[in-house]
Backbone as CSV, one residue per row, in Angstrom:
resi,resn,N_x,N_y,N_z,CA_x,CA_y,CA_z,C_x,C_y,C_z
1,UNK,97.423,93.258,114.347,98.581,93.541,113.520,99.572,94.439,114.268
2,UNK,99.027,95.420,115.005,99.890,96.324,115.756,100.628,95.571,116.863
3,UNK,99.950,94.607,117.479,100.590,93.819,118.530,101.714,92.971,117.969
4,UNK,101.521,92.432,116.766,102.559,91.637,116.131,103.779,92.492,115.825
5,UNK,103.550,93.703,115.337,104.656,94.622,115.043,105.408,94.968,116.320
6,UNK,104.675,95.214,117.400,105.305,95.528,118.684,106.125,94.344,119.188
7,UNK,105.582,93.148,119.041,106.291,91.942,119.478,107.568,91.736,118.671
8,UNK,107.490,91.882,117.358,108.669,91.716,116.511,109.715,92.776,116.845
9,UNK,109.291,94.013,117.060,110.215,95.086,117.429,110.904,94.774,118.755
10,UNK,110.144,94.296,119.729,110.720,93.959,121.035,111.722,92.811,120.911
11,UNK,111.411,91.811,120.092,112.325,90.686,119.910,113.616,91.150,119.249
12,UNK,113.500,91.985,118.226,114.696,92.497,117.543,115.535,93.344,118.498
13,UNK,114.883,94.173,119.303,115.592,95.009,120.262,116.319,94.158,121.301
14,UNK,115.641,93.167,121.832,116.269,92.283,122.817,117.427,91.495,122.204
15,UNK,117.267,91.047,120.966,118.357,90.326,120.300,119.553,91.249,120.096
16,UNK,119.309,92.504,119.732,120.405,93.466,119.567,121.131,93.728,120.872
17,UNK,120.385,93.875,121.950,121.009,94.092,123.263,121.805,92.859,123.670
18,UNK,121.243,91.680,123.445,121.948,90.445,123.805,123.245,90.310,122.999
19,UNK,123.188,90.620,121.711,124.401,90.565,120.899,125.432,91.590,121.366
20,UNK,124.980,92.777,121.756,125.893,93.797,122.270,126.579,93.354,123.549
21,UNK,125.816,92.757,124.440,126.389,92.267,125.698,127.370,91.135,125.427
22,UNK,127.000,90.212,124.549,127.885,89.103,124.207,129.171,89.624,123.563
23,UNK,129.037,90.598,122.673,130.200,91.197,122.036,131.094,91.880,123.063
24,UNK,130.490,92.574,124.013,131.261,93.260,125.051,132.003,92.265,125.939
25,UNK,131.372,91.158,126.236,132.024,90.152,127.078,133.181,89.464,126.348
26,UNK,133.093,89.345,125.045,134.129,88.674,124.266,135.293,89.596,123.898
27,UNK,135.129,90.925,124.034,136.167,91.884,123.631,136.485,92.880,124.748
28,UNK,137.107,92.425,125.840,137.381,93.336,126.951,138.711,94.091,126.828
29,UNK,139.487,93.880,125.757,140.807,94.492,125.641,140.694,96.017,125.555
30,UNK,141.505,96.739,126.360,141.491,98.203,126.253,142.235,98.662,124.999
31,UNK,141.606,99.598,124.272,142.178,100.116,123.032,142.063,101.634,123.060
32,UNK,143.185,102.349,122.813,143.075,103.816,122.748,142.461,104.228,121.407
33,UNK,141.704,105.299,121.424,141.100,105.817,120.193,141.818,107.108,119.830
34,UNK,142.409,107.141,118.648,143.184,108.294,118.202,142.450,108.979,117.055
35,UNK,141.950,110.191,117.313,141.290,111.004,116.291,142.189,112.202,116.004
36,UNK,142.671,112.330,114.827,143.603,113.360,114.362,144.326,114.140,115.460
37,UNK,143.615,114.992,116.190,144.263,115.876,117.166,144.006,115.483,118.618
38,UNK,143.200,114.471,118.838,142.842,114.112,120.199,142.929,112.607,120.365
39,UNK,143.507,112.169,121.459,143.592,110.738,121.765,142.792,110.463,123.032
40,UNK,141.850,109.559,122.925,141.033,109.176,124.076,141.763,108.113,124.884
41,UNK,141.444,108.045,126.151,142.054,107.039,127.030,141.643,105.646,126.574
42,UNK,142.485,104.656,126.827,142.134,103.281,126.434,140.864,102.814,127.139
43,UNK,139.963,102.317,126.347,138.705,101.744,126.848,138.494,100.410,126.142
44,UNK,137.492,99.709,126.545,137.166,98.419,125.949,136.863,98.578,124.456
45,UNK,137.356,97.635,123.668,137.096,97.643,122.229,135.596,97.603,121.963
46,UNK,134.890,96.819,122.731,133.440,96.723,122.564,132.771,98.066,122.819
47,UNK,133.245,98.801,123.810,132.669,100.113,124.107,132.826,101.048,122.920
48,UNK,134.035,101.115,122.341,134.258,102.005,121.205,133.363,101.624,120.027
49,UNK,133.249,100.331,119.753,132.432,99.904,118.623,130.947,100.143,118.863
50,UNK,130.478,99.896,120.068,129.062,100.134,120.374,128.733,101.632,120.352
51,UNK,129.660,102.462,120.828,129.449,103.918,120.772,129.412,104.382,119.321
52,UNK,130.314,103.850,118.492,130.320,104.220,117.074,129.018,103.778,116.398
53,UNK,128.550,102.599,116.732,127.293,102.098,116.179,126.129,102.998,116.595
54,UNK,126.076,103.381,117.872,124.998,104.240,118.367,125.051,105.625,117.718
55,UNK,126.255,106.189,117.598,126.376,107.505,116.957,125.987,107.448,115.479
56,UNK,126.321,106.364,114.823,125.907,106.190,113.427,124.401,106.096,113.297
57,UNK,123.776,105.396,114.222,122.304,105.309,114.219,121.660,106.668,114.440
58,UNK,122.200,107.434,115.380,121.665,108.776,115.626,121.863,109.691,114.424
59,UNK,123.019,109.597,113.782,123.262,110.404,112.586,122.278,110.025,111.482
60,UNK,122.007,108.738,111.328,121.032,108.283,110.341,119.638,108.809,110.639
61,UNK,119.261,108.818,111.918,117.956,109.350,112.298,117.854,110.848,112.006
62,UNK,118.916,111.581,112.289,118.900,113.020,112.015,118.775,113.314,110.528
63,UNK,119.537,112.602,109.720,119.484,112.826,108.275,118.118,112.438,107.723
64,UNK,117.593,111.292,108.153,116.291,110.867,107.642,115.176,111.790,108.120
65,UNK,115.289,112.329,109.330,114.256,113.260,109.798,114.298,114.555,108.990
66,UNK,115.490,114.986,108.569,115.591,116.157,107.707,114.844,115.924,106.395
67,UNK,115.082,114.763,105.777,114.407,114.454,104.524,112.905,114.278,104.720
68,UNK,112.504,113.730,105.859,111.087,113.557,106.132,110.399,114.908,106.290
69,UNK,111.031,115.831,107.005,110.449,117.166,107.161,110.346,117.871,105.812
70,UNK,111.358,117.711,104.973,111.325,118.322,103.655,110.207,117.726,102.800
71,UNK,110.010,116.430,102.895,108.936,115.775,102.140,107.570,116.214,102.644
72,UNK,107.431,116.356,103.950,106.146,116.804,104.503,105.835,118.236,104.084
73,UNK,106.854,119.077,104.031,106.638,120.454,103.584,106.206,120.469,102.121
74,UNK,106.827,119.641,101.293,106.442,119.568,99.880,105.021,119.029,99.736
75,UNK,104.661,118.046,100.532,103.313,117.496,100.494,102.294,118.542,100.915
76,UNK,102.602,119.296,101.948,101.703,120.351,102.410,101.499,121.401,101.317
77,UNK,102.574,121.779,100.658,102.477,122.749,99.565,101.628,122.197,98.429
78,UNK,101.817,120.943,98.092,101.029,120.313,97.026,99.561,120.247,97.396
79,UNK,99.270,119.960,98.650,97.862,119.919,99.086,97.213,121.291,98.996
80,UNK,97.956,122.346,99.350,97.410,123.699,99.224,97.141,124.029,97.765
81,UNK,98.051,123.660,96.875,97.845,123.901,95.455,96.640,123.133,94.937
82,UNK,96.476,121.893,95.374,95.334,121.085,94.960,94.032,121.699,95.452
83,UNK,94.019,122.178,96.691,92.812,122.815,97.223,92.468,124.062,96.412
84,UNK,93.480,124.843,96.051,93.242,126.026,95.232,92.716,125.659,93.859
85,UNK,93.271,124.628,93.259,92.811,124.193,91.942,91.382,123.671,92.008
86,UNK,91.039,122.963,93.070,89.660,122.465,93.225,88.677,123.607,93.394
87,UNK,89.055,124.619,94.166,88.135,125.748,94.337,87.979,126.513,93.023
88,UNK,89.072,126.653,92.260,88.971,127.291,90.942,88.060,126.482,90.027
89,UNK,88.185,125.160,90.063,87.345,124.300,89.244,85.884,124.432,89.622
90,UNK,85.610,124.473,90.914,84.221,124.637,91.361,83.655,125.980,90.912
91,UNK,84.456,127.028,90.957,84.003,128.340,90.485,83.709,128.306,88.988
92,UNK,84.580,127.662,88.225,84.368,127.563,86.783,83.138,126.725,86.454
93,UNK,82.921,125.666,87.200,81.723,124.841,86.980,80.463,125.620,87.329
94,UNK,80.560,126.424,88.368,79.407,127.250,88.747,79.080,128.259,87.664
95,UNK,80.068,128.895,87.067,79.853,129.856,85.982,79.306,129.155,84.749
96,UNK,79.791,127.939,84.486,79.349,127.188,83.307,77.899,126.807,83.425
97,UNK,77.455,126.393,84.608,76.057,125.983,84.790,75.138,127.206,84.692
98,UNK,75.607,128.387,85.101,74.804,129.601,85.004,74.618,130.015,83.547
99,UNK,75.620,129.841,82.726,75.531,130.253,81.329,74.719,129.245,80.513
100,UNK,74.632,127.970,80.895,73.889,126.946,80.167,72.404,127.132,80.407
101,UNK,72.023,127.525,81.582,70.604,127.636,81.936,70.064,128.862,81.346
């Protein structure tokens, strides 16, 4: 199963790279990028779009990693609470068995 996942991931990655190269070859026109106060030199349209796509992917990874770390911290806290509750339960069961006998 792990090999199949690796194969599918590799195929998707290669298809993405192939599409990026094809897109770059079809869009060689230089286009300046104007951001409010700064204007970048004219570069290939494909370059600007691929850079924007890559930066968006990185931003998505950063945001999702933040949420993942927050979820792991909450899970860790819940596990500590569960362990404490289990030890309290075991203590109460121990006291109950002593009083029954």
